[in-house]
VOPAGU-2260 file (C-alpha; in pm, 1 decimal, decimal comma):
REM VOPAGU-2260
SITE   aa  ch    i         X         Y         Z
SITE  MET   A    0   -9368,9   -8794,1    5099,0
SITE  SER   A    1   -9163,3   -8874,0    5409,0
SITE  ASN   A    2   -9045,2   -9230,8    5454,0
SITE  GLN   A    3   -8996,1   -9177,5    5826,7
SITE  PRO   A    4   -9185,4   -9438,8    6036,4
SITE  ARG   A    5   -9471,0   -9302,8    6233,5
SITE  THR   A    6   -9436,5   -9266,2    6610,2
SITE  LEU   A    7   -9557,4   -9576,3    6788,4
SITE  LYS   A    8   -9807,8   -9563,6    7066,2
SITE  LYS   A    9   -9696,0   -9719,5    7396,3
SITE  GLU   A   10   -9926,8  -10017,1    7351,2
SITE  GLU   A   11   -9790,1  -10076,5    7000,1
SITE  ALA   A   12   -9431,2  -10069,3    7127,4
SITE  GLU   A   13   -9522,8  -10311,6    7403,6
SITE  ASN   A   14   -9682,5  -10552,1    7156,4
SITE  ILE   A   15   -9368,0  -10546,3    6944,7
SITE  VAL   A   16   -9157,4  -10625,1    7252,4
SITE  LYS   A   17   -9389,6  -10912,2    7347,8
SITE  GLU   A   18   -9358,8  -11059,3    6999,4
SITE  LEU   A   19   -8980,2  -11030,6    7005,9
SITE  ILE   A   20   -8962,8  -11205,8    7344,5
SITE  ARG   A   21   -9184,2  -11486,9    7214,1
SITE  LYS   A   22   -8982,5  -11535,6    6895,5
SITE  LYS   A   23   -8626,3  -11456,1    7000,2
SITE  THR   A   24   -8605,2  -11599,8    7354,1
SITE  HIS   A   25   -8701,1  -11912,4    7543,1
SITE  PHE   A   26   -8899,5  -11720,0    7801,0
SITE  GLN   A   27   -9226,8  -11874,3    7913,4
SITE  SER   A   28   -9548,9  -11679,7    7883,6
SITE  ASN   A   29   -9882,7  -11709,4    8059,3
SITE  GLY   A   30  -10044,7  -11462,3    7823,5
SITE  THR   A   31   -9978,8  -11142,2    8014,2
SITE  ARG   A   32   -9638,4  -11200,8    8177,6
SITE  PHE   A   33   -9310,4  -11365,3    8087,9
SITE  SER   A   34   -9071,4  -11562,9    8305,2
SITE  SER   A   35   -8726,2  -11710,4    8273,0
SITE  ASN   A   36   -8525,2  -11939,0    8500,0
SITE  ILE   A   37   -8182,7  -11796,9    8577,2
SITE  TYR   A   38   -7904,2  -12040,0    8494,4
SITE  VAL   A   39   -7653,9  -12147,7    8757,9
SITE  PRO   A   40   -7382,2  -12413,6    8708,9
SITE  TYR   A   41   -7487,6  -12763,3    8813,8
SITE  ASP   A   42   -7213,0  -12767,6    9077,1
SITE  ALA   A   43   -7294,1  -12427,5    9227,5
SITE  GLU   A   44   -7314,6  -12462,8    9605,9
SITE  LEU   A   45   -7338,4  -12267,9    9925,5
SITE  THR   A   46   -6990,9  -12216,5   10065,7
SITE  GLU   A   47   -6872,1  -12356,0   10397,4
SITE  GLN   A   48   -6885,1  -12004,0   10542,6
SITE  GLN   A   49   -7243,6  -11955,8   10423,7
SITE  LEU   A   50   -7345,7  -12290,7   10575,0
SITE  LYS   A   51   -7191,6  -12183,5   10905,4
SITE  LYS   A   52   -7389,7  -11858,5   10902,6
SITE  ILE   A   53   -7710,3  -12055,3   10844,8
SITE  ALA   A   54   -7619,2  -12297,6   11124,5
SITE  TYR   A   55   -7550,4  -12019,4   11374,5
SITE  SER   A   56   -7865,4  -11825,0   11285,7
SITE  ASP   A   57   -8186,6  -11836,9   11488,9
SITE  ALA   A   58   -8378,4  -11764,8   11166,1
SITE  LYS   A   59   -8216,2  -12011,8   10930,2
SITE  GLN   A   60   -8462,2  -11978,0   10642,5
SITE  ASP   A   61   -8434,1  -11598,5   10636,0
SITE  THR   A   62   -8056,3  -11622,5   10656,9
SITE  PHE   A   63   -8049,3  -11865,0   10362,8
SITE  TYR   A   64   -8233,7  -11618,7   10138,3
SITE  ASP   A   65   -8035,1  -11320,8   10268,9
SITE  LEU   A   66   -7705,9  -11492,5   10186,1
SITE  LEU   A   67   -7811,9  -11547,5    9825,8
SITE  LEU   A   68   -7979,6  -11210,4    9776,6
SITE  ASP   A   69   -7680,1  -11023,3    9631,0
SITE  HIS   A   70   -7597,7  -11307,5    9392,4
SITE  ALA   A   71   -7962,8  -11336,8    9288,3
SITE  CYS   A   72   -7979,2  -10962,7    9215,0
SITE  GLU   A   73   -7658,6  -10977,1    9010,4
SITE  CYS   A   74   -7796,1  -11266,9    8805,4
SITE  GLN   A   75   -8128,4  -11088,7    8754,0
SITE  ASP   A   76   -7952,3  -10770,4    8641,1
SITE  TYR   A   77   -7736,0  -10968,8    8399,5
SITE  ASP   A   78   -8034,2  -11148,8    8246,5
SITE  PHE   A   79   -8228,4  -10822,2    8227,6
SITE  ASP   A   80   -7945,4  -10655,6    8036,1
SITE  SER   A   81   -7917,2  -10960,3    7807,3
SITE  LEU   A   82   -8287,5  -10943,2    7727,2
SITE  MET   A   83   -8269,9  -10570,5    7654,9
SITE  LYS   A   84   -7977,0  -10636,6    7421,9
SITE  THR   A   85   -8176,2  -10906,9    7240,9
SITE  ILE   A   86   -8472,8  -10672,3    7197,0
SITE  GLN   A   87   -8250,5  -10392,1    7067,1
SITE  GLU   A   88   -8066,1  -10619,4    6823,6
SITE  ASN   A   89   -8394,8  -10737,9    6675,9
SITE  TRP   A   90   -8568,5  -10401,0    6675,0
SITE  ASP   A   91   -8655,8  -10297,7    6317,0
SITE  GLU   A   92   -8569,1   -9928,9    6308,0
SITE  ASP   A   93   -8680,2   -9891,1    5947,0
SITE  GLU   A   94   -9029,4   -9999,7    6044,2
SITE  HIS   A   95   -9058,5   -9885,8    6407,1
SITE  GLY   A   96   -8815,0   -9596,6    6441,5
SITE  ASP   A   97   -8510,0   -9545,6    6661,3
SITE  PHE   A   98   -8491,1   -9789,6    6949,8
SITE  GLU   A   99   -8355,2   -9519,8    7181,7
SITE  GLU   A  100   -8678,2   -9327,5    7141,2
SITE  TYR   A  101   -8868,9   -9611,8    7312,9
SITE  GLU   A  102   -8592,9   -9758,7    7529,9
SITE  ALA   A  103   -8698,9   -9600,6    7859,2
SITE  HIS   A  104   -9055,4   -9723,5    7821,6
SITE  ILE   A  105   -8940,1  -10068,7    7709,3
SITE  ARG   A  106   -8719,0  -10091,9    8017,1
SITE  GLU   A  107   -9012,1  -10015,3    8243,9
SITE  PHE   A  108   -9230,6  -10263,3    8056,9
SITE  VAL   A  109   -8971,5  -10541,4    8094,1
SITE  LYS   A  110   -8922,3  -10466,0    8464,6
SITE  GLU   A  111   -9295,8  -10487,1    8528,5
SITE  ASN   A  112   -9380,7  -10783,3    8307,4
SITE  VAL   A  113   -9080,8  -11016,2    8300,7
SITE  ASP   A  114   -8983,2  -11234,2    8598,1
SITE  PHE   A  115   -8622,6  -11350,4    8626,8
SITE  GLN   A  116   -8655,7  -11643,0    8863,6
SITE  PHE   A  117   -8349,3  -11727,8    9067,9
SITE  PRO   A  118   -8315,2  -12105,9    9132,4
SITE  TYR   A  119   -8320,9  -12107,0    9511,4
SITE  ASP   A  120   -8436,8  -12470,4    9487,6
SITE  HIS   A  121   -8100,4  -12564,3    9341,1
SITE  TYR   A  122   -7928,7  -12453,5    9662,2
SITE  LEU   A  123   -8200,3  -12595,1    9887,2
SITE  LYS   A  124   -8133,7  -12936,8    9729,9
SITE  GLN   A  125   -7764,0  -12917,9    9813,4
SITE  LYS   A  126   -7662,7  -13218,0   10026,1
SITE  VAL   A  127   -7507,3  -13154,9   10366,0
SITE  CYS   A  128   -7366,5  -13384,6   10634,2
SITE  VAL   A  129   -7559,7  -13343,6   10957,7
SITE  ASN   A  130   -7463,1  -13482,4   11296,4
SITE  ILE   A  131   -7776,4  -13537,2   11502,5
SITE  VAL   A  132   -7686,6  -13505,6   11869,4
SITE  VAL   A  133   -7941,0  -13679,0   12091,8
SITE  ASP   A  134   -7991,6  -13496,2   12421,6
SITE  THR   A  135   -8231,8  -13678,5   12654,0
SITE  GLY   A  136   -8131,3  -13463,0   12947,6
SITE  ASP   A  137   -7767,5  -13566,3   12961,9
SITE  GLY   A  138   -7651,4  -13247,8   12790,6
SITE  VAL   A  139   -7652,0  -13065,0   13124,4
SITE  ARG   A  140   -7400,7  -13325,6   13244,4
SITE  ASP   A  141   -7181,0  -13276,8   12936,4
SITE  TYR   A  142   -7298,7  -13620,9   12820,9
SITE  THR   A  143   -7097,7  -13796,0   13093,0
SITE  CYS   A  144   -7408,3  -14009,0   13162,5
SITE  ASN   A  145   -7303,3  -14223,8   12867,9
SITE  ASN   A  146   -6992,4  -14353,0   13045,1
SITE  VAL   A  147   -7153,7  -14690,9   13108,2
SITE  ALA   A  148   -6824,0  -14880,7   13094,4
SITE  SER   A  149   -6689,3  -14685,4   13393,2
SITE  TYR   A  150   -6921,1  -14876,2   13630,9
SITE  SER   A  151   -6733,0  -15176,3   13762,7
SITE  GLY   A  152   -6872,5  -15339,7   14077,9
SITE  PRO   A  153   -7213,7  -15492,6   14161,7
SITE  LYS   A  154   -7300,8  -15192,2   14377,4
SITE  GLU   A  155   -7206,6  -14953,7   14097,9
SITE  LYS   A  156   -7379,3  -15147,3   13822,9
SITE  ASP   A  157   -7613,7  -14870,2   13715,6
SITE  VAL   A  158   -7652,1  -14597,1   13458,3
SITE  ASP   A  159   -7805,5  -14251,1   13487,3
SITE  GLU   A  160   -8163,4  -14241,3   13360,8
SITE  ARG   A  161   -8075,8  -13930,5   13162,8
SITE  SER   A  162   -7829,2  -14124,2   12948,1
SITE  SER   A  163   -7911,4  -14096,6   12577,2
SITE  LEU   A  164   -7739,5  -14430,8   12527,4
SITE  LEU   A  165   -7987,5  -14585,1   12772,4
SITE  TRP   A  166   -8271,4  -14414,9   12581,9
SITE  LEU   A  167   -8148,0  -14564,5   12254,3
SITE  THR   A  168   -8118,6  -14907,8   12415,7
SITE  LYS   A  169   -8481,6  -14895,1   12527,7
SITE  GLN   A  170   -8584,6  -14756,6   12190,3
SITE  GLN   A  171   -8424,2  -15058,1   12024,2
SITE  GLY   A  172   -8624,2  -15291,3   12248,4
SITE  TYR   A  173   -8377,6  -15369,7   12528,3
SITE  THR   A  174   -8370,0  -15294,8   12901,7
SITE  LYS   A  175   -8128,3  -15111,5   13128,1
SITE  GLU   A  176   -8023,6  -15445,6   13276,8
SITE  GLN   A  177   -7943,9  -15584,9   12932,6
SITE  LEU   A  178   -7737,4  -15275,6   12851,9
SITE  LEU   A  179   -7537,4  -15310,4   13172,2
SITE  ASP   A  180   -7493,7  -15684,9   13124,0
SITE  ALA   A  181   -7361,3  -15624,6   12774,3
SITE  VAL   A  182   -7117,0  -15349,0   12867,6
SITE  ILE   A  183   -7000,7  -15469,1   13210,1
SITE  GLU   A  184   -7048,8  -15846,8   13194,4
SITE  ASP   A  185   -6999,3  -15888,8   12818,6
SITE  LYS   A  186   -7332,9  -16071,1   12796,4
SITE  THR   A  187   -7486,7  -15962,0   12466,7
SITE  HIS   A  188   -7704,2  -16271,0   12407,3
SITE  GLY   A  189   -7628,4  -16265,6   12036,1
SITE  SER   A  190   -7755,9  -15909,2   11988,2
SITE  THR   A  191   -7567,8  -15714,0   11723,5
SITE  PHE   A  192   -7688,7  -15388,5   11873,9
SITE  LEU   A  193   -7577,2  -15472,8   12229,6
SITE  ASN   A  194   -7245,5  -15610,0   12105,6
SITE  THR   A  195   -7163,2  -15291,4   11914,3
SITE  VAL   A  196   -7279,6  -15074,0   12205,4
SITE  SER   A  197   -7041,6  -15264,5   12433,1
SITE  GLU   A  198   -6754,4  -15212,0   12189,6
SITE  GLU   A  199   -6845,7  -14844,0   12159,5
SITE  CYS   A  200   -6845,9  -14794,3   12537,3
SITE  HIS   A  201   -6508,8  -14964,3   12581,9
SITE  ASN   A  202   -6337,8  -14758,3   12313,4
SITE  VAL   A  203   -6422,7  -14402,8   12417,3
SITE  ALA   A  204   -6123,6  -14168,4   12430,2
SITE  SER   A  205   -6277,2  -13912,5   12666,8
SITE  LEU   A  206   -6558,5  -13872,0   12919,5
SITE  SER   A  207   -6798,8  -13631,9   12743,4
SITE  ASN   A  208   -6941,8  -13840,4   12463,4
SITE  ALA   A  209   -7277,5  -13753,5   12311,3
SITE  LEU   A  210   -7488,6  -14005,3   12125,5
SITE  CYS   A  211   -7479,9  -13897,8   11760,8
SITE  LEU   A  212   -7648,6  -14019,6   11444,4
SITE  PHE   A  213   -7494,7  -13921,6   11115,9
SITE  VAL   A  214   -7728,8  -13833,2   10829,4
SITE  GLU   A  215   -7700,6  -13679,4   10485,3
SITE  MET   A  216   -7989,5  -13447,9   10401,3
SITE  THR   A  217   -8067,6  -13145,7   10187,3
SITE  VAL   A  218   -8027,7  -12789,0   10307,5
SITE  GLU   A  219   -8406,1  -12762,0   10287,1
SITE  GLN   A  220   -8453,0  -13063,8   10516,2
SITE  TYR   A  221   -8194,6  -12924,9   10757,1
SITE  ILE   A  222   -8374,4  -12590,5   10778,1
SITE  GLN   A  223   -8716,3  -12751,2   10817,7
SITE  LEU   A  224   -8596,9  -12989,8   11088,2
SITE  SER   A  225   -8423,2  -12703,8   11269,1
SITE  GLN   A  226   -8748,6  -12508,1   11281,2
SITE  ASN   A  227   -8974,9  -12811,5   11332,8
SITE  GLU   A  228   -9268,0  -12595,7   11434,4
SITE  ASP   A  229   -9496,1  -12901,2   11440,4
SITE  LYS   A  230   -9260,6  -13078,2   11684,6
SITE  LYS   A  231   -9275,7  -13397,2   11480,3
SITE  PRO   A  232   -9036,4  -13680,4   11570,1
SITE  LEU   A  233   -8753,8  -13760,1   11333,1
SITE  ILE   A  234   -8758,9  -14114,8   11197,8
SITE  LEU   A  235   -8432,9  -14267,3   11074,4
SITE  ASP   A  236   -8370,0  -14597,2   10900,6
SITE  LYS   A  237   -8169,1  -14861,1   11085,9
SITE  ALA   A  238   -7886,8  -14815,4   10833,6
SITE  THR   A  239   -7803,0  -14481,2   10996,1
SITE  ALA   A  240   -7445,1  -14452,7   11122,1
SITE  CYS   A  241   -7441,9  -14410,6   11498,6
SITE  GLY   A  242   -7190,8  -14374,7   11781,7
SITE  LEU   A  243   -7044,5  -14173,5   12069,8
SITE  PHE   A  244   -6864,1  -13852,0   11979,8
SITE  ASP   A  245   -6705,9  -13585,5   12198,1
SITE  THR   A  246   -6786,6  -13255,8   12030,5
SITE  PHE   A  247   -6596,3  -13057,0   12294,2
SITE  HIS   A  248   -6252,9  -13217,8   12267,7
SITE  GLY   A  249   -6249,9  -13375,6   11922,7
SITE  ALA   A  250   -6259,5  -13732,2   12045,3
SITE  GLY   A  251   -6504,0  -14019,5   12058,7
SITE  SER   A  252   -6532,1  -14390,8   12003,5
SITE  LEU   A  253   -6568,7  -14620,7   11703,2
SITE  LEU   A  254   -6889,2  -14462,4   11569,3
SITE  SER   A  255   -7001,9  -14812,1   11481,4
SITE  ILE   A  256   -7319,4  -14887,2   11678,1
SITE  LYS   A  257   -7539,8  -15106,7   11459,1
SITE  LEU   A  258   -7909,0  -15036,4   11489,7
SITE  GLU   A  259   -8153,2  -15325,3   11462,5
SITE  LYS   A  260   -8456,6  -15118,5   11372,0
SITE  SER   A  261   -8544,5  -14766,4   11274,6
SITE  VAL   A  262   -8508,7  -14491,2   11533,1
SITE  VAL   A  263   -8783,4  -14248,6   11631,5
SITE  ILE   A  264   -8633,1  -13938,0   11793,4
SITE  PRO   A  265   -8871,3  -13694,3   11967,7
SITE  ALA   A  266   -8823,8  -13336,3   11852,9
SITE  ALA   A  267   -8726,1  -13226,9   12205,2
SITE  TYR   A  268   -8421,8  -13457,6   12198,1
SITE  ILE   A  269   -8281,0  -13339,7   11866,0
SITE  LYS   A  270   -7984,5  -13107,1   11824,3
SITE  LEU   A  271   -7878,7  -13068,9   11462,1
SITE  ARG   A  272   -7515,8  -12985,0   11394,1
SITE  LEU   A  273   -7368,1  -12938,7   11048,1
SITE  GLU   A  274   -7024,3  -13089,7   10997,7
SITE  GLU   A  275   -6897,4  -12736,7   10929,3
SITE  GLU   A  276   -7041,5  -12618,7   11260,1
SITE  PHE   A  277   -6836,8  -12831,5   11500,1
SITE  ARG   A  278   -6516,4  -12692,4   11644,8
SITE  TYR   A  279   -6383,8  -13043,1   11586,5
SITE  SER   A  280   -6566,8  -13210,8   11301,7
SITE  VAL   A  281   -6607,2  -13583,8   11257,3
SITE  SER   A  282   -6434,5  -13555,2   10920,1
SITE  GLU   A  283   -6140,2  -13378,6   11080,4
SITE  VAL   A  284   -6105,4  -13614,8   11377,3
SITE  TYR   A  285   -6169,5  -13943,9   11196,9
SITE  GLY   A  286   -6101,3  -13862,9   10834,0
SITE  MET   A  287   -6441,1  -14008,6   10750,2
SITE  PRO   A  288   -6536,5  -14024,4   10379,3
SITE  GLY   A  289   -6851,8  -13845,6   10268,2
SITE  ASP   A  290   -7048,6  -14167,2   10227,7
SITE  PHE   A  291   -7034,3  -14222,0   10605,0
SITE  TRP   A  292   -7335,3  -13989,6   10618,3
SITE  LYS   A  293   -7629,6  -14156,5   10444,0
SITE  GLU   A  294   -7975,4  -14040,8   10336,6
SITE  THR   A  295   -8168,3  -14235,9   10599,1
SITE  ILE   A  296   -8455,6  -14004,4   10687,6
SITE  ILE   A  297   -8783,5  -14193,7   10662,6
SITE  GLU   A  298   -9073,9  -13983,6   10545,2
SITE  GLU   A  299   -9377,4  -14027,3   10764,4
SITE  ASP   A  300   -9669,7  -14215,4   10612,0
SITE  ASN   A  301   -9969,2  -14413,4   10726,2
SITE  THR   A  302   -9797,5  -14747,1   10682,0
SITE  LEU   A  303   -9505,7  -14670,1   10912,5
SITE  GLU   A  304   -9501,8  -14902,0   11208,8
SITE  LYS   A  305   -9551,0  -14713,3   11533,8
SITE  GLN   A  306   -9265,3  -14749,3   11774,2
SITE  SER   A  307   -9223,1  -14656,0   12137,1
SITE  VAL   A  308   -9029,4  -14338,4   12198,6
């Protein structure tokens, strides 16, 4: 009698493969399919060039996935080959016959029934430094409306209504008159906010200074806020770093305005700029350490105190 193993039916070969995956790998199973999370190093990150491409894109989410597509495919191919090698090494040829006889079918079975999941979430959780430029209408004037300290006489004691610095002053609970008194007359009435605004205005190094808030957030938050299809306001804690920065010439002021309460920025006023995106970055101009940007986004909830915007 022949000791040759009988030819396996396709279903029998598939059942053997399923059992090998269960016993020889750490793949998860839901009964009919298997899945495995592709490993990436804990410090794997999007490169500066990739972040720039996302920043410049009008479809940031699509660009994010497109940039990782080739790497994801390479990882999936590698893990697929590793699984096939594991199956072959544990295939009992004495009992089931030559592996090569069933290899083509096993390959198709693995392709159709095993998911190699690339950890896009790992890259979405990457922290990035974002400079939030507030444009309340002063962008069309190259942010020169924020030159409050340039007004000197009683007749000139005024500030353009489009000034984002004036908007922030009102948002913090003060009036135009109090802003002008603080900057021009040095009357801050004990207000930390007005005192730091006055110092900021008197230390600008150019004339085109935008109001900026400096926030650390995840890539996912950056993409979501950039799309902001619901047009929700952005709410930042009062610990957020804030100041006047000239994005055109690589200049600015002290970047040391101290907020006295959280800031609610309407979606229409928000321009998000990654540090990597600026021609002159804050890091480059000031040599700021990474902890200058803080995680100060406040998630909206029902207990959040409503503030005037």
